[in-house]
N, C-alpha and C positions, 0 to 999 in steps of 0.2 A: 498343294493341288492347284493346278492352273485353270483359269477360266476358259471354257471352251464355248465358242459361239454356237456351235451345232447343238450341244446339249442344252444350252440356254433357250434356243429357239424351240427345241423339242419340248422342253418343260413348259414354256408359254403356250404352245399349241395344245399340249395335254391338258393344261388347266382350262383353256377355252373349251375344249371338247367336253370335258367333264361338266363344266358349268352349263353348256348347251344341252347336254343329255339330261341333267337334273332339271333344267327348266322345261324341257319337253315332257318329262315324266310328270312334273307338277301340273302342267297345262292339261295333259291327258286326263288325269284324275280329277281335276277341278271342273272340267267341262264334260265329263262323262255323264250321260243321261241314264237314269234307272230304267227308262223305257226303251233303251236302244234296240232291244230285240223285238219290239212291237212291230207287227206287220201292218203297214199302212195301206189303205185302199188305193186303187189305181185312179180313183176319181176324188182325190183329196181336195176339199174346197179351197179355192184361192180367194183371199179377201184383199181387195185393194183399198178399201175404205170402210169406215164404220157408219156410213150413211148411204142411202139409196133413195132417190126421187123424193126427198124431203123427210124420209124416215131417218132419224138420227139415234144411234145407240151409244149412250154415254158409258155404259158398263153392264156386264163385264166386257173386257177386251177380247177381240177375236183370238182364238187359239189358246185362251187362258185355261188354267186348271180350276175346276169348280166342283163344289159339293151342292147337294140339293136339300131343301128347296132353294131355288135360284131366284134372286130378285134382280130384275132387269130394269134399268133406268134409261129413259130416252125422251125424245120429243118428236113431234111432227112439225116441220117448218116448211110451208109451201111458199114463202116469200120469194124464193128464187126459182119458182117453177118454170118460168119462161126461159131463163138461162140454162136450167137443167134439161129442159125438154120433156119433163115429166113431173108429176106430183103424186103425193100419197093421199088417197081418198079416206076421209073420215065421214061417218054418218051416224046420226042418232046416238051420240055418246061413246062411240067406239072407233078405233083406228085399225080394225081388223083383228087378226088372231095371231097367236104365237104357238107353234106346234113343236114339241121336242122329239128328236129322232136319235137313235144310236146306230153306230155302224156294226153290222153283223158280219164278222169275218168269215163265217161259214158259208153264207150265201152271197157275200160281196154286195150287199144292198143296205140302204138306209131303211130302218124300221121305226115306225111311229110308236110313241109311248102315250097311252092315255088319250084324252081328248084335248083339242086345241083350247088354249086360254084366251079369253077375250082381252083385248088391249083397251082399257077404259080411258077416256079423255073427257075433260069437263067442258071445254069451249070448242066443240067440234066444228062450229061454223066459222071459226077464225082461220086466217092464213097461217098463224103461228107466230112464234113457237108455242106449241101446246104440249106441256110435259105429260109424261105418263110413267106409271110403274106397273109392271106385270110380274106375277110370281108364277114360276113354272116348277112343278113338283115331279119327283121321280123316285120310285121305290125300287132300288136295285136288288132287294132281297129275293125276289122271284127269278130274276135273270142271272144274278151272280156275275155281272160284268167286271172285268179286271180294272184296277186303277190304270189310267192312261188310255182307256177306250175312247175312241172318237165319238163325239156327240155334235149335234147342231140344233139350233132353234131356227125354224123357218117362219118368218113373219109374212103374212098375207094380208094385203089391204082389203078394205071393204069394197064390195061391188054391188051397190044397191040396185043398179039398173039391170044387173044380170047379163049385160052385154059385154062382149070381149073377154079377155083374160086378165084377171087382176094381177097387179105387180106382186112380186115376192122377193124376199131378201133372206139369205142364209147367214147365220152367225155361227161359225165353227167354234166348238169348245172341246175340252178334254175332261174326262171324268176323273175326279180326285180319288 
């Protein structure tokens, strides 16, 4: 049997093609999401940072999958208020509220769950950093939301004067 360059080239190309196809199949199955059929709202929150005007959220991470009750860790740090052009108001031991919402696919709207949770702080007269922990609870039993449903926690700062609109920050999450 004689060595034929055409057959050798064909064999090499066939091996490369098979390896590439196998790699593509592996990549597809390893990166496939269980929630790929989930319908996303047209107003999916976009998060550029885990902080806003001195409110810093240390956890959970934006767009992370979470179970409830959910413990949120953070701090208020107004040391850079001048550079930021804004600050997060604290008053009489609280730094505002945290309200949980879920995305209702039927109405294409955010729906509030329960009542807002107060964000307690100890040294509210300090510029910061002033750490806080707030627990947000949610009972899915009555709603029956599917795993992968979009959620968000809206943080709203204190507004003791009642003047103007208080700042707010949305932390997008996913239901476990």
